[in-house]
C-alpha positions in Angstrom: 24.7 -118.7 -76.0 24.3 -115.7 -78.6 24.0 -112.1 -77.2 20.5 -112.1 -79.0 19.3 -115.0 -76.6 20.8 -113.3 -73.7 19.2 -110.1 -74.7 16.0 -111.8 -75.1 16.1 -113.1 -71.5 15.7 -109.3 -70.2 14.1 -107.7 -72.8 10.9 -110.0 -72.8 10.4 -109.3 -68.8 11.1 -105.6 -69.4 8.3 -105.5 -72.0 6.0 -107.3 -70.0 6.5 -104.9 -67.1 5.9 -102.1 -69.6 2.7 -103.6 -70.9 1.5 -104.2 -67.2 2.1 -100.6 -66.4 0.3 -99.3 -69.5 -2.4 -101.4 -68.8 -2.6 -100.0 -65.2 -2.5 -96.4 -66.5 -5.5 -97.1 -68.9 -7.2 -98.9 -66.2 -7.1 -95.8 -64.0 -8.1 -93.5 -66.9 -4.7 -92.2 -67.3 -3.7 -91.4 -71.0 -0.8 -93.6 -72.3 -0.1 -91.3 -75.4 2.2 -89.0 -73.8 3.9 -91.6 -71.7 4.5 -93.6 -74.9 6.0 -90.3 -76.5 8.2 -89.9 -73.7 9.7 -93.3 -73.6 10.4 -92.9 -77.5 12.0 -89.7 -76.8 14.2 -91.3 -74.3 15.0 -94.3 -76.3 16.1 -92.2 -79.1 18.6 -90.1 -76.9 19.8 -93.3 -75.2 20.4 -95.3 -78.4 22.4 -92.3 -80.1 24.5 -91.8 -77.0 24.9 -95.7 -77.2 26.0 -95.5 -80.8 28.3 -92.7 -80.1 30.1 -94.0 -76.8 30.1 -97.5 -77.8 31.8 -96.9 -81.1 34.4 -94.8 -79.5 35.0 -97.3 -76.6 35.2 -100.0 -79.1 37.5 -98.1 -81.5 40.1 -97.6 -78.6 39.8 -101.3 -77.9 38.2 -100.9 -74.1 36.2 -103.9 -75.0 35.2 -106.3 -78.0 32.6 -109.1 -78.7 33.1 -112.9 -79.6 32.4 -112.8 -83.4 30.8 -116.4 -83.0 28.2 -114.8 -80.6 27.2 -111.8 -82.4 24.7 -111.7 -85.4 27.2 -109.7 -87.7 25.0 -106.7 -88.1 26.7 -103.5 -87.0 25.9 -99.8 -86.5 29.6 -98.6 -86.9 31.7 -100.8 -84.8 28.9 -101.8 -82.5 27.1 -104.8 -83.0 23.2 -104.5 -83.1 23.0 -106.7 -80.0 24.7 -103.9 -77.6 21.5 -101.6 -78.2 19.4 -104.0 -76.3 20.7 -102.9 -72.8 19.7 -99.2 -73.2 16.3 -100.2 -74.9 15.8 -102.4 -71.7 16.4 -99.6 -69.5 13.9 -97.5 -71.3 11.2 -100.3 -71.1 12.0 -101.4 -67.6 12.7 -98.3 -65.6 9.6 -96.0 -66.3 7.6 -99.1 -66.1 8.9 -99.9 -62.5 8.3 -96.2 -61.2 4.9 -96.1 -62.9 3.7 -99.5 -61.2 5.4 -98.5 -57.7 4.1 -94.8 -57.7 1.3 -94.3 -55.5 -1.8 -93.8 -57.3 -2.7 -90.3 -55.8 0.5 -88.8 -56.9 0.1 -90.4 -60.3 -3.2 -89.1 -61.0 -2.6 -85.6 -59.5 0.5 -85.6 -61.9 -1.6 -86.5 -65.0 -4.0 -83.7 -64.3 -1.4 -81.3 -64.4 
């Protein structure tokens, strides 16, 4: 199994949970634009940190990747597949937070 196939096993469900959270927000009259912009900002920061620290850890040989399982596309020393983990966190964690929050708290927060 390649790393991309492994990544799909958690990226697809994370995207589905985010879609459910966005749909719930829209149905309850909440704006998604701010929520999505915050997700994009968070993703940018996490992907930048991943690029910096994964390259450092790979450079000092803390870990490596099986060359038969990666695509061969790299950002520095880090294979692109490695960036799926922070992306999944950005998709899934805020979506779960949104879905599990009581509606009254979420509505009052949006109105502030």
